[in-house]
N, C-alpha and C positions, 0 to 999 in steps of 0.2 A: 600700918596703913599710911600711904603717902597723901600729902595735902595737895590741893590744886597748884599751889606755888611750886612745890617740888616737881610735880608733873610738867609744869610749864618750863621749869629750868632744865629738866631732863630732855624735853623736846627741843629746847633751844640748843643744847649741847649736841644733840644728834644732828640737828640741822647744820650747825657749824662744821661738824665732823664730816658729814656727807658732802656738803658744798666744797669744803677744803680738799677732800680726797679727789673729787672729780676734777677740780681745777688743777690739782697737782698732776693728775694723769694727763690732762690736756696740755699742760706746760711741758711735761716730759715728752709727750708725743710730738709736740711742735719743735722743741729744741733738738731732740734726738731722732727726728724723722729720717735723716740720711743713714743713721746706724740701725734703726729699728725696722725700717722698711725692707722686706725680703727681696724686693725687685725694684729697679728704677721705675718711677711712677709713669713714665712715658714709653716704657718698653712694650711693643706691640707683638702679639702672637695671634695673628688673624685666624689661624686654624683652630684656635680654642676660644673664639669669641662667644660671649654669653654663657660661658661654662659656669655651672653652679659651684657652690663652695666645695672644696676638696682639701686633702692634706697639704698639697703644694700651694694652693690658693685658698686660705681659710674663709675669705669673704667672697670668693668667686672672681670672675673676670667680666669686663664690660664688652661693648660691641666691637672694640678693637683688640680684645684679648689682653688688655692691661689689668694688672693686679689691683683689685679693689682695696685691699688692706694697705698697700703702699700709697695709693692715691688718697685714702682716708687719712693716713698719718700726715701726709703733706698738706692736705686740706685743713687739718688742725692748725698748722703753722700759719696759713693764710687767715683763718678766723681769729687766732690770737693776735696776729700782727695788726689786722684791721681794728679789732676791739681795743687793744691797748693804745694804739696811736689815736684813735678817735676819742677815747676817754681823756688822754693826755691833752690834746688840743682843746677839747670841749671844756675841760677843767680850767685850762689857762685863760681861755676867752671868757668863760662864764664867771669865774671868780673875779677877774679884773673888772668886767662890766658891772657885775652885781655890787662890788665894793664901791666903785665910782658912783653908781646910781644912788646908793645909800648915803654917801658922804658929800656929794657935790651940790646939794641943795634941791629945793622943791622943783624948780623949773627943769633942771637937767634930769631929775628923777622922773618927772612926769613924762617927758619925751622918750626916755629910755624904756620906761615901763610900757608905754603904748607900742613901741617898736617890738618889744618882746611879746606883747599880747597878739600883735598882728602875725608874727612868725608862728606862735603857738596855736593860732586859730586854724592853720593849715595842717593837714595830716603830714607828719614828718616823712613817711615813706614816699608820698607823692612828690614832695619837694626834692627828695634824694633822687628819685627817678628822673625828674625834670633836669636837675643839675647834671646827673651822669649822662643823660642823653645829649645835653648841650656841650659838656666838656669832653665827651668821648669815653667809651668804656675802657677802664684801666684800674689797676689796684690803687694807684695814687689818687685818681679822681674819686674813687669810692670813699677813701679816707677823707678827702677834702669835702665832699658833699655831705657826709655824715657829721663831720665836725662843725660845719657851718650851720647845721640845723640842730645839733645836739647840745650846744652851749646854753640854750635858753633856760632849760630846767635848772642848771647850776646857777645861772645868773639870778633867777627868781628866788632860789633857795638862799643864796648868799645875801641878797638884798634884804630879805625878811629877817634873817638872823642878825645881820649887822645893825639894822634899825632897832632891833630889840636889845642887842648886847651893848650898843654904844650908850645906852641909858644906865648901865650898871655903875655902881659906885666906884669901882676901881678904874673904870674908863673915865668917869667924870673927874676923878682925882688926878689922873694923868693929864687930862686936858687942862685942868686948872693950873698945873705945874708948867704948862707951856710945851708939852710934848707934841711933836708934829703929828698930823693925821696919819701919815704913812707909817710912822713908828707905832702909833696906837693900833693901827690895823695889823701890822706884822707881829707885834709882841703881845698884845692884849686881847685881840679879837680872833684873828685867824687860827691860833691854836685851839680855840674852843669850837671851831667849825670842823675839826678833823673827823669827829664821829658822824655828823650828818652827811658830810661829803663822801665818806667811805661807804655809807649805805647807798647814797645816790649813785655812786660810781659802780657798785655791784649790779644794780638794776640797769644802769646805762651800758655796762659791758654786755649784758644779756641782749639788750636791745640792739646794740651795734652788731653783734654776731648774727642775730636774726635778720637785720637789715642787709648785711653783706650777702647772706645766703639768698635773700630775696632778689637782690640786684643781680647776682650771678645767675640765678635761675632764669631771670628775664633776659640775660645776655648783656647786661649793662655793667657787670662787675669784672671779675677775673676772666681773662680770655684764654681759650685753648692754646697750647696743650697744658697750661698750668692747672693743677688740681684745686678744686674748691667744692665744699659740700653742696652749695647751691647749684653749681654747674653739673655736679654728679647726679643730683636729683633730676635736673632737666634732661640730661642724657638718658637716664633710665626710664623716663616717663613713657617713651614710645614702646618699651618692652616690659611694661608693668605686669602683663599676664603671663608672659613666657619666661621672664627673668626678673622676678620681684626683688631679688637680692640687690639689684642695682639701685633701688630706691629705699629699701628697708634699712640698710646699714647707715647710709648718710642721714636718713631721717631720724634714726635712733641717736646718732651722734649729736645732731642739732638739738633734739628734744632733751636729751640727758644733760647737755651743757647748759641750756637755758634753765631747765628745772633746778640744777645745782646752784646756779648763780642767783636765781630768785629765792631759793630756800636759804642760801647763805645771807642774802640781803635781809630777809625777814628775821632771821635769827640775830643778825647783828643789830637790827633796829631795836629789837627787844632788849638785847644785852646792853646796848649803849643808851637805852631809854630815849631814843630819838622819835619825836612825834612829827608826823606830816612830812617825812623825808621822801 
């Protein structure tokens, strides 16, 4: 008879395995889209528009006769590109700002914290929509917009962790020996933040993919003819009753990816014993 701890450990391992498997498939599809796609994503066959799934086109064809499987694979590349770049820039800004806020003194910490609170008070997707509308719809501007609003969560996390960790005995000992704050941060504090930041990044990647799909759905993200899961949903919206495959498969791709990332994040949070990430 298994104990609750063993059940929890088994569920955690399953979550990590499921999330890792889906992310591996997403990365494979994104990197090998040119080789895996049976047709060019922009190849039009107007005589076969809105055709349902078949042997030649397993996921069907859209209103221009383009192969849905090929476009789905190339859309995975866009989602992964936006997600990874957004996480990278958000981590760079958030970690830097959070560390400065925790180490620069009470006055600087107060104003940085208030600025973060102001940004976090607004719904992130609305700020992304506003920035994309001002900067213009493009893939680069989507990454820029999502990065400029996505760093706040990392900054708050790093600030809180640094404030707690800098009171540890080994950090106090290093400070008493005259070690510089930059060296203390890089050698004694930041390595201890790898777990919380990994968990936060897994959730952030899911949020970035969802936000990119939402912006592309609204016409503020990836522009035609480039394939994107969000734009594929928007294109299929008008044919929902006569060609549901146009929205079903992109919707499944988005849902499965976000579910896998959130499941992986939850499992990692328990495995790394991260609280409040």
